[in-house]
Structures are given as C-alpha cells and as structure tokens.
TORDREN-513436 format. One line per 8 residues: for each residue x, y, z of C-alpha. Coordinates in pm, 1 decimal. Layout:
X Y Z  ...
// end
This chain:
-1673.4 2292.4 -681.5  -1994.6 2101.9 -657.1  -2118.8 2114.9 -273.2  -2409.2 1951.6 -95.3  -2461.3 2021.1 281.1  -2689.5 1923.6 575.4  -2698.2 1965.0 916.4  -2863.4 1679.5 1168.4
-2933.4 1701.9 1502.1  -2815.9 1412.6 1758.7  -3096.6 1438.2 1955.9  -3270.9 1205.8 1801.6  -3215.9 801.4 1812.2  -3195.8 793.9 1437.4  -2950.0 1076.8 1367.0  -2697.4 817.2 1270.6
-2929.3 640.2 1012.6  -2996.2 1013.9 859.7  -2621.7 1093.8 842.9  -2518.9 798.5 662.6  -2826.9 769.6 412.9  -2737.9 1122.9 333.8  -2355.3 1089.4 278.6  -2437.4 780.4 76.7
-2681.2 958.4 -149.4  -2451.5 1268.5 -193.2  -2180.5 1050.1 -294.9  -2371.1 867.8 -557.1  -2472.8 1205.9 -687.1  -2100.3 1258.3 -727.6  -2050.1 958.2 -934.4  -1826.2 811.8 -673.7
-1797.0 426.7 -708.9  -2006.5 169.5 -486.8  -1702.4 51.8 -330.0  -1534.0 379.8 -240.0  -1888.6 507.2 -112.5  -1916.1 233.3 113.5  -1548.5 302.1 230.7  -1610.9 630.8 322.7
-1946.1 554.6 499.0  -1755.9 325.7 703.5  -1505.6 565.8 812.8  -1777.4 861.9 863.0  -1983.4 629.3 1090.9  -1698.5 570.4 1306.0  -1608.3 930.9 1282.8  -1949.8 1087.7 1387.7
-1983.3 849.0 1694.2  -1655.5 957.0 1834.9  -1740.2 1329.6 1749.2  -2091.5 1326.5 1918.8  -1914.5 1141.2 2229.3  -1671.4 1424.4 2249.3  -1930.9 1714.4 2179.5  -2175.0 1880.9 2378.1
-2514.1 1740.6 2458.2  -2735.0 1664.6 2135.1  -2481.2 1857.9 1926.4  -2585.4 1942.0 1572.1  -2410.7 1755.6 1288.4  -2262.6 1966.2 996.1  -2202.6 1763.3 669.2  -2048.7 1848.9 339.4
-1993.5 1655.3 39.0  -1747.1 1818.5 -200.4  -1620.5 1759.0 -519.4  -1323.7 1958.4 -661.5  -1108.4 1888.6 -952.0  -1234.6 1525.4 -963.3  -1155.3 1470.4 -570.4  -1442.4 1396.0 -372.2
-1422.7 1468.5 24.6  -1681.1 1454.9 336.5  -1642.8 1738.1 579.5  -1797.6 1657.9 914.1  -1809.3 1945.3 1194.8  -1938.7 1888.2 1542.4  -1921.1 2157.9 1843.8  -1727.5 2006.7 2132.7
-1390.7 1980.7 2311.7  -1076.2 1940.0 2141.4  -929.1 1590.2 2108.3  -585.5 1682.3 2259.2  -384.2 1431.3 2072.5  -521.0 1366.9 1747.4  -862.0 1223.2 1618.4  -753.5 872.0 1532.0
-453.4 792.8 1794.5  -708.3 953.2 2086.6  -1030.6 780.0 1989.7  -973.7 460.4 1884.2  -659.3 316.9 2055.2  -687.0 58.3 2329.3  -627.5 202.4 2664.1  -594.8 32.8 3004.1
-976.4 56.4 3100.4  -1096.7 -46.0 2789.6  -945.4 -319.2 2568.0  -1206.0 -476.8 2393.9  -1241.2 -614.5 2039.5  -1449.4 -341.5 1881.7  -1227.4 -47.5 1964.4  -949.4 -273.2 1827.9
-1176.6 -309.4 1510.5  -1191.7 82.1 1501.9  -833.4 134.8 1522.7  -719.5 -114.9 1247.5  -988.5 24.0 1035.1  -892.2 404.3 1054.2  -528.4 327.7 1095.9  -571.6 165.3 722.3
-692.1 494.9 634.3  -526.2 738.0 812.0  -385.4 905.6 524.0  -755.1 976.9 414.5  -841.4 1154.6 747.3  -784.2 1542.5 808.1  -864.8 1668.7 1183.5  -825.8 2015.5 1340.9
-1017.6 2210.3 1606.4  -1119.7 2543.3 1544.7  -1394.6 2803.8 1729.3  -1502.3 2523.3 1970.5  -1581.4 2266.9 1668.2  -1428.6 1921.0 1584.2  -1369.4 1901.8 1225.7  -1276.7 1609.4 1004.8
-1249.4 1584.9 648.6  -1258.9 1250.0 461.0  -1105.9 1169.5 133.8  -1338.4 939.4 -66.5  -1084.8 844.9 -316.7  -1208.7 942.4 -609.9  -838.6 1117.2 -700.2  -695.5 773.1 -647.9
-880.6 650.5 -932.0  -821.8 959.5 -1180.4  -450.1 895.2 -1084.9  -449.7 553.3 -1240.7  -676.2 654.9 -1539.8  -424.0 940.8 -1610.6  -133.8 708.7 -1588.2  -301.5 452.6 -1831.2
-355.7 770.0 -2041.4  -9.3 866.5 -2062.7  140.2 508.6 -2124.0  -70.2 482.9 -2425.1  60.4 884.4 -2529.6  422.6 758.4 -2456.0  380.6 442.8 -2664.2  230.8 656.9 -2951.3
516.6 932.9 -2947.7  793.8 680.1 -2881.2  697.5 491.6 -3201.0  690.4 834.9 -3402.0  1015.8 919.2 -3274.2  1169.5 618.9 -3358.2  1034.1 549.4 -3660.7  887.0 920.2 -3835.2
1048.5 1197.9 -3662.0  1430.5 1304.1 -3757.2  1690.3 1197.7 -3565.1  1835.3 1539.4 -3434.8  1483.1 1624.4 -3327.3  1436.0 1301.9 -3124.4  1781.8 1349.7 -2956.4  1713.0 1678.5 -2863.0
1357.0 1628.4 -2721.1  1520.1 1337.4 -2501.3  1790.1 1509.5 -2343.3  1682.0 1848.7 -2274.5  1278.4 1747.4 -2175.7  1249.7 1376.2 -2102.2  1601.1 1274.9 -1927.7  1569.5 1570.6 -1712.6
1221.7 1525.2 -1612.8  1272.0 1141.0 -1522.7  1597.0 1228.1 -1343.4  1434.5 1490.1 -1126.9  1126.5 1247.5 -1021.4  1385.1 981.7 -941.0  1588.3 1235.7 -728.6  1244.8 1313.0 -583.9
1206.7 939.5 -479.0  1538.3 932.1 -321.7  1451.1 1216.3 -77.1  1200.9 1038.3 84.6  1287.6 663.0 55.7  1463.7 681.3 398.3  1197.4 869.1 622.8  878.0 654.7 450.8
1018.4 339.7 567.3  1143.5 409.7 879.4  834.5 601.1 1016.6  604.7 361.3 845.1  771.7 71.9 1008.9  767.0 252.6 1354.2  395.7 321.2 1331.1  305.4 -43.4 1233.9
519.4 -166.7 1487.1  343.9 42.9 1732.1  8.4 -84.3 1589.5  66.7 -452.1 1636.9  135.7 -381.7 2032.6  -204.6 -225.0 2065.0  -338.3 -566.2 1921.7  -190.1 -804.4 2151.9
-492.6 -810.1 2355.7  -722.9 -993.8 2075.7  -568.3 -1310.0 2160.0  -543.6 -1645.9 2004.0  -751.8 -1521.1 1687.9  -549.2 -1199.2 1660.1  -212.3 -1385.3 1652.6  -387.4 -1658.8 1425.9
-460.1 -1427.1 1134.8  -125.3 -1243.8 1176.2  85.6 -1582.7 1178.2  -129.1 -1668.4 849.1  -73.4 -1363.0 704.0  300.7 -1380.4 763.4  310.5 -1730.5 626.6  161.0 -1633.1 303.5
432.3 -1349.1 251.5  688.1 -1583.7 314.9  539.3 -1823.2 55.1  524.5 -1523.0 -202.7  897.2 -1459.1 -136.4  1010.7 -1818.0 -177.6  806.0 -1866.1 -476.3  915.4 -1528.2 -667.4
1271.3 -1646.7 -588.0  1193.8 -1967.6 -766.8  1031.3 -1842.9 -1047.4  1337.7 -1557.2 -1110.1  1580.6 -1797.0 -1125.4  1410.6 -2053.6 -1313.2  1294.0 -1809.1 -1609.1  1610.2 -1543.7 -1567.6
1402.2 -1239.0 -1698.3  1637.9 -946.6 -1822.3  1973.5 -988.5 -2041.2  2258.4 -963.9 -1848.9  2402.6 -631.8 -1859.1  2151.9 -484.5 -2129.9  2065.5 -186.8 -1969.6  2458.8 -56.1 -1971.6
2497.9 -84.3 -2336.3  2218.9 151.9 -2386.4  2183.5 566.1 -2360.5  2100.6 555.8 -1977.5  2200.8 863.7 -1780.2  2426.9 735.5 -1549.1  2753.7 471.5 -1559.0  2707.6 212.9 -1297.3
2997.1 96.1 -1089.9  2952.5 -238.1 -880.4  3197.2 -267.5 -591.3  3284.0 -644.4 -602.1  3549.4 -632.2 -340.2  3306.1 -555.7 -52.2  3241.7 -819.1 220.7  2905.7 -962.3 144.6
2913.4 -1293.0 373.7  2633.1 -1352.0 618.4  2828.9 -1263.5 922.5  2921.0 -926.7 798.2  2548.6 -872.2 667.5  2387.2 -978.2 1037.0  2667.6 -740.5 1198.7  2634.3 -450.7 964.4
2231.4 -467.1 1066.3  2308.5 -249.0 1362.0  2421.6 74.9 1265.2  2715.0 265.1 1462.3  2537.3 614.7 1422.8  2150.0 692.0 1424.5  2153.4 933.5 1120.8  2401.8 711.9 908.0
2135.0 456.7 809.7  1920.1 763.3 672.7  2190.5 932.6 485.9  2331.4 607.2 307.1  1972.2 444.0 271.3  2063.2 129.4 438.7  1767.9 -54.0 427.0  1824.9 -324.9 680.5
1987.7 -49.3 931.1  1681.7 144.8 888.2  1420.9 -137.6 953.4  1647.0 -237.8 1283.7  1605.8 122.7 1406.5  1250.2 165.8 1348.7  1160.3 -203.2 1525.6  1378.8 -72.0 1818.6
1178.3 243.4 1805.6  862.7 81.5 1776.3  902.7 -163.1 2053.3  1053.7 107.3 2291.8  768.3 324.3 2251.1  582.0 100.0 2493.3  791.6 123.2 2760.4  830.3 462.2 2820.0
511.6 557.6 3044.8  356.7 880.8 3004.8  589.5 975.3 2720.1  480.9 702.9 2501.0  159.8 828.2 2378.1  332.3 1189.8 2321.6  599.8 1029.5 2130.0  355.3 786.0 1936.9
168.7 1133.3 1817.8  509.4 1251.0 1676.8  605.1 955.3 1480.2  241.8 936.5 1343.5  246.4 1289.8 1274.0  570.1 1253.1 1101.5  474.0 903.2 923.6  177.8 1125.9 786.0
405.3 1438.8 646.7  623.8 1181.3 464.7  327.2 1005.9 338.8  183.4 1310.9 218.8  528.3 1430.6 45.4  507.6 1065.3 -113.8  105.9 1161.5 -233.7  259.3 1480.4 -365.4
540.9 1325.9 -584.2  315.8 1073.3 -675.0  83.6 1318.1 -864.5  359.9 1312.4 -1123.9  374.4 914.4 -1149.4  157.7 981.1 -1503.5  421.3 1257.3 -1651.2  705.0 1038.0 -1517.7
543.0 693.4 -1660.1  507.4 922.6 -1992.1  878.2 1010.4 -2050.3  1003.9 658.6 -1907.5  834.0 486.0 -2191.2  919.0 735.5 -2470.0  1273.7 687.3 -2344.2  1259.5 317.2 -2343.1
1094.5 293.4 -2718.2  1363.7 553.3 -2847.9  1672.9 443.2 -2679.6  1646.6 89.6 -2559.9  1743.9 -196.5 -2830.9  1484.3 -503.0 -2931.8  1636.1 -722.2 -2698.7  1568.0 -504.9 -2373.4
1216.6 -458.3 -2470.8  1177.4 -846.1 -2524.3  1325.0 -888.3 -2179.2  1071.5 -638.7 -1992.2  819.9 -872.2 -2185.5  980.4 -1147.8 -2024.1  948.9 -988.0 -1668.5  581.9 -941.0 -1737.3
528.2 -1275.4 -1816.7  722.8 -1422.0 -1503.3  546.2 -1184.9 -1276.0  176.9 -1292.6 -1394.8  323.0 -1627.4 -1370.4  394.0 -1557.9 -1020.9  67.4 -1396.5 -937.7  -104.4 -1686.9 -1084.7
89.6 -1953.6 -877.5  29.9 -1752.5 -553.6  -364.7 -1713.6 -613.1  -364.9 -2124.7 -660.4  -168.3 -2126.7 -320.0  -450.1 -1941.0 -126.9  -679.8 -2231.9 -271.9  -448.1 -2491.1 -148.3
-417.1 -2335.2 183.8  -793.7 -2329.4 206.4  -824.7 -2683.8 96.8  -564.0 -2834.5 313.5  -596.6 -2652.1 665.1  -983.3 -2509.6 638.0  -1083.9 -2839.9 465.3  -1346.4 -2622.3 220.2
-1377.9 -2645.0 -152.0  -1140.9 -2379.4 -331.7  -1355.2 -2350.0 -604.6  -1642.4 -2224.2 -400.9  -1406.7 -1985.2 -244.9  -1288.0 -1836.2 -586.7  -1632.6 -1822.2 -718.4  -1769.2 -1605.1 -447.4
-1476.5 -1380.0 -409.8  -1429.8 -1319.0 -785.1  -1661.8 -1004.3 -764.7  -1383.0 -845.5 -517.2  -1095.8 -962.7 -708.1  -1208.0 -769.6 -998.7  -1297.9 -471.9 -790.3  -956.9 -459.7 -660.8
-817.6 -512.0 -985.4  -990.0 -235.6 -1127.3  -947.2 28.6 -840.9  -589.4 -104.7 -772.1  -620.6 -31.7 -415.3  -662.0 -292.2 -141.8  -793.5 -18.8 123.0  -1055.8 127.2 -152.1
-1168.2 -247.8 -197.5  -1183.7 -339.7 163.2  -1576.3 -266.9 260.6  -1685.0 -465.7 -77.1  -1459.4 -741.5 73.1  -1624.5 -714.9 402.7  -1927.2 -784.2 270.6  -1824.9 -1057.4 42.8
-1690.2 -1258.4 362.5  -1976.4 -1204.6 560.2  -2278.6 -1238.9 311.4  -2120.3 -1491.7 85.2  -1856.3 -1677.7 266.5  -2041.0 -1702.0 590.1  -1762.4 -1550.2 793.1  -1853.0 -1366.5 1111.5
-1828.9 -988.2 1158.3  -1620.4 -979.2 1434.9  -1305.6 -1198.1 1273.8  -1390.4 -1003.9 935.4  -1415.9 -637.3 1104.5  -1044.8 -770.5 1193.6  -870.3 -947.9 970.7  -970.6 -773.8 663.7
-884.9 -403.4 770.4  -548.5 -572.8 916.0  -486.7 -748.5 602.5  -534.1 -403.4 395.2  -229.9 -297.8 582.0  -2.1 -521.1 651.1  -80.2 -826.6 392.1  104.7 -737.0 60.6
205.6 -1083.4 -82.2  130.6 -946.5 -437.9  402.4 -656.8 -386.8  646.8 -925.7 -223.8  634.5 -1077.0 -543.0  654.4 -761.9 -758.9  968.4 -632.3 -563.8  1155.7 -957.8 -585.0
1125.1 -1060.1 -943.8  1158.9 -681.8 -1078.1  1466.7 -601.1 -849.4  1642.1 -908.8 -924.7  1529.8 -847.6 -1337.3  1719.8 -523.4 -1284.6  2014.1 -644.5 -1104.7  2041.9 -858.2 -1411.2
1963.4 -550.4 -1676.6  2267.9 -396.1 -1494.5  2496.1 -680.3 -1464.2  2489.7 -683.7 -1057.1  2546.3 -1020.7 -917.5  2309.3 -1093.6 -600.4  2513.4 -1310.3 -384.9  2358.7 -1544.5 -127.3
2396.7 -1346.1 204.7  2272.5 -1053.4 0.4  1984.4 -1258.4 -160.0  1882.6 -1345.0 207.2  1883.2 -997.2 348.5  1696.1 -890.2 61.6  1413.2 -1125.1 124.9  1380.1 -1036.4 511.0
1363.9 -652.8 364.3  1123.7 -773.0 144.9  903.1 -905.3 386.0  953.4 -612.9 647.9  883.5 -378.7 357.6  558.5 -571.9 290.7  426.9 -510.1 633.5  522.6 -148.5 671.2
462.3 -44.2 315.0  281.1 305.6 323.9  -81.1 297.2 203.2  -41.1 593.4 -43.2  -29.8 580.2 -415.2  331.6 554.0 -540.1  424.3 336.4 -252.1  547.3 42.3 -444.4
810.5 239.1 -650.7  920.2 386.3 -315.1  991.6 56.2 -192.4  1156.5 -66.7 -485.8  1408.6 251.5 -486.8  1478.9 99.8 -131.7  1542.7 -233.7 -238.3  1748.5 -149.5 -519.7
1997.2 48.2 -348.5  1996.3 -223.4 -40.2  2159.0 -500.8 -352.0  2341.3 -207.8 -539.4  2130.6 -143.3 -854.5  2100.2 229.1 -913.6  1756.4 378.7 -832.5  1749.3 537.3 -1206.9
1696.5 175.4 -1295.4  1331.2 214.9 -1231.2  1283.6 435.6 -1534.7  1297.8 75.1 -1727.8  981.8 -54.4 -1570.7  815.4 260.8 -1493.9  591.9 218.2 -1809.0  440.2 -120.6 -1683.6
449.1 -62.0 -1352.0  68.9 45.7 -1303.5  -56.1 -279.5 -1498.3  188.5 -496.5 -1241.0  25.2 -291.1 -966.1  -298.6 -390.3 -1050.1  -237.8 -734.2 -1037.8  -69.4 -747.1 -734.1
-361.7 -528.9 -563.9  -561.3 -826.3 -672.0  -319.9 -1115.4 -553.9  -307.6 -910.5 -196.9  -705.7 -897.6 -172.3  -716.2 -1260.9 -246.8  -482.5 -1316.3 32.4  -679.4 -1108.3 254.3
-1022.5 -1321.5 205.3  -815.9 -1634.5 199.2  -659.1 -1597.2 528.7  -993.9 -1465.0 695.2  -1156.5 -1801.8 557.7  -897.8 -2034.8 708.0  -884.4 -1868.2 1038.4  -1320.1 -1861.7 1041.7
-1307.3 -2225.2 966.5  -1044.0 -2311.1 1214.6  -1179.2 -2053.4 1488.0  -1548.2 -2235.5 1423.6  -1711.7 -1885.9 1327.5  -1760.4 -1958.7 961.5  -2126.5 -2085.8 881.3  -2076.2 -2371.6 641.5
-2413.4 -2369.3 507.2  -2369.4 -2005.9 358.3  -2012.8 -2097.2 228.2  -2184.8 -2412.0 61.2  -2462.9 -2251.8 -70.7  -2489.1 -2173.8 -444.9
// end
C-alpha cells in the first residue's frame, strides 16, 4: 500500500488552497487520470468546507491519500461534533431557513457521488473517505481483457480441443459460474430499483426551489429521454435484429415457457400497476408495481414532518446497502463475461452470432442518430451552430467513452461547458451533476433495443400494451438507475422479467455489453452538455462570443 499524508491547519486563510493542491499533487503521483482527479478535488473541497464548519475552532485537517490494489482513496479527518443523520444528507440538503442555489448544487454534486463517500464519527473526529474511482477503470480493463481471453478460448474449444473436454468444461465450470452470477442479479433486482427511485424522487423534491431554470433543465432531460425511447423502438422494429426463437434451439440452461393466455390489455396493465400486497412486487420482481411503490414512498417522505428526515436517512442507507451489494457482485462481471463469450462461441450457431452482430449495428445506429438529434435541438431551440457544439465537446465525449462513467467525466464536462461553451457556472454546476444522475438516453436506447432483441431470440411476443408499459418502465429506470458499475445489467434484468424473457438471456449479450456501455455513456454525456447549452441560451446565461470563438 502506498500512502501520502499531510496535516493542514484551518487557522490560515489559504488552508483550502493548500488542501486541494496537496490532494491534486498526490493523486498525480498515484497516476490517477486528470478527469478522476478533478472529480475527487471537487468532492474534497465541499467535504472539507462542511467538516470545518462542524469542527472545533481552527481545527487541524488530517488528509491521507492511499493506493491499495489499484484503488485510490482520500481520507479526510477533522475534529468536531458528530453529524447525526449522515454527512451528505445533513450537510447539503436544503432546509426551511436556507434554500439557495449554492446548497442545491452541492446536494446534487454529492448525491451523484454518494456511493464514493463513506462517513463515520470516532474519538471526537468526523472522518470521510472518498474513492477516486481508479477501481472502476481497472474493472473496465479487466472486462476487456476477459473478453479477449474468452474469444481465444472459445475459438480454441470449438475448433481444436476434443468435444468431450469442451463439453465437460462448459457443463461443470463455465455454465455453473454464469448461472450463479445470474442468480445473484435476481437477488438485488427489486431492492435496487425500489430504493434507487425512492431516493431519486426525494432528491427531486429538494430541487423544487430552484424555480424556472430547474424545471426547464428537468423538462429537457425528460424530453430527450422520450425521444431516445421512440427512436430505439423505431430502429428495433425497422431492422428486427435477432432471429426468432434462435436461442431456444441452442444448448441453453433453461427451457423458456411463455404464458400466452395472460390478459395483456392496456386496461389490465394499468390496473395491475397498483399491487394488492406491499411485498408481492419484490417477490415477483413486478417492475411497474415496484416503481409505483417507490414513487408513492418518495412523495410521501416529504409529508411526515419530523419523521421525514429519519425515514429519508433510512431509505438512503438501504439504497447504499444494495448499491454496495451490486458493486460487490459487479466485481465478478469480468469472470461472467469470460464465461459468456466462451459459451457463446462454443454453443451458439453462426446465425445466432450474426444476430448479435446485427444487434450491435442497430444499437450503434441508434446512438449515432441520438447524437445527431442533440445537434438538431441545439439548432432549433437554442439557435446555435451545432457543428461548433460538437467540435467543442468532443474532448468530453472521448473522455466519457474511455472511462465508461458519466460521473467520472463530470468535472471535465463542467469545465468544457464554462470555458468552451460560455455557459454560466451557476447553471453548469446544477445541470451537469443532475444529468449525470438522471439523464440516461444512451441507457434507454440500450435497454429497449437489447430487450426486444432478446425477446425475439427467445420467441417472446411483446404486445402493444406490454410495449407501452415497457417504455414507461425504461424511462423510470433511466431516471432512477443506480450509479454503480454493473447497474445497466441490473436494469436489463428488471426489464426482461417485465416482458417475460428469462433473466438468463443476459448471457447472450454479456460479452458485448461493456462495449455498448461505453457508447451509451458517451451518448449520456453528450445529452447532458446539449441540454445545458440549450437552457443556457434560452435563459440568457450563455456567452455567445465564447461559444462562437475558435
């Protein structure tokens, strides 16, 4: 383990500059990328400010930057009284006496990175640990390496190794590992969706005081999500990726039975949104009922007076619990991807593999079309040159593509919006962190195109009412999707169970999902900056001279 430590006194006027400079220099020595370092510095500044405010007079700030097993974290320790209801909730939420944009901005920034923050109070000191996100990038590299090894072993197993050896390897090693991973996903599907959306709704309530600008940003994010959903439906039905029932003819682990006698009318679908039992949606993974319960609970949190804060803390704690479990399970994604790609190459026929190639083509076309849609919106609504917009944000697009994380790319995107697009810091500090949390247009395209592809592969007919409820589910999932590695797979599992496709179908696309996630993230980030640009221009907080400058 590598560790760098410094103690800074808060008695001087320049203590914050000294702290952030030390953190930045230390992260550079740990070989953390500039984008991830900016995020960590941004979070550290907000946290140090709050801890000093809760501390004794002129406290000493103990900062340690550690690197262990490729994961870099920043530990900040300041003497002071305990923050009873948790650092993030208590320190940055709006309250009746102080509702202003600055506190709302801090709430959004830290809410977007809640999974990266750990707080505790011990021996009269408040202590916060911040993950610099190095492990997430390492996970992407491990997954890509696993895919390459999987392709090599799959080809060798299919064309070189004896059949008895290949069959034994698949039956007793690869299939069991993949099945256990899929079962692990089933454990967390319901709780992750429920608690994520509850805390998401509670966050929106806190933003109500931001007025017209906040409403316009949220409205634009919702508009682009709806456009992404419609676009992905059109492309999916136009190109029809996937051979009907192809997955049923291969050596899959389960036989799929589809109940065609079920009532799938629109009226029945609407009626069934309201469950007759609170636990039933969790046990049956009924997505619409889970979303209904989550929305009701999220709205009701604000009507309970003194109990609202306590229950909000409980829900946030449960959300953190299941996000942590999801993160634990996601550590096995490289192994699951390795097993899936080997099984795909060994067990699936050429037609199935070509169908998966067709899925990739349809998805990439959807991403390309949606990125063009952002340019059209910039031209029609903001009356700005979209070519200039694309040129100035290309660095942010490439960074988000490489990192495969909207949150990790957020600080760099904020700099692009202010320095290259000329948008005011106040709007950028609100819109970009919020977009990293709720604007998932690329994820929407991914979920719809992939779920319909897998429905065709398993011979499942998606009727009109089911299709409508699926789109609503996808939009809600995109708003409340948990911001942790592997959350896209969890959301896809939710959607597949909703339309009657077994969750084991995820194994068909496990091998290509990391690549699709990189493009989806790039799309999400482009949408964040497009919406910020549009709202900035319409609200008169965009400097046209900076925007048009070369």
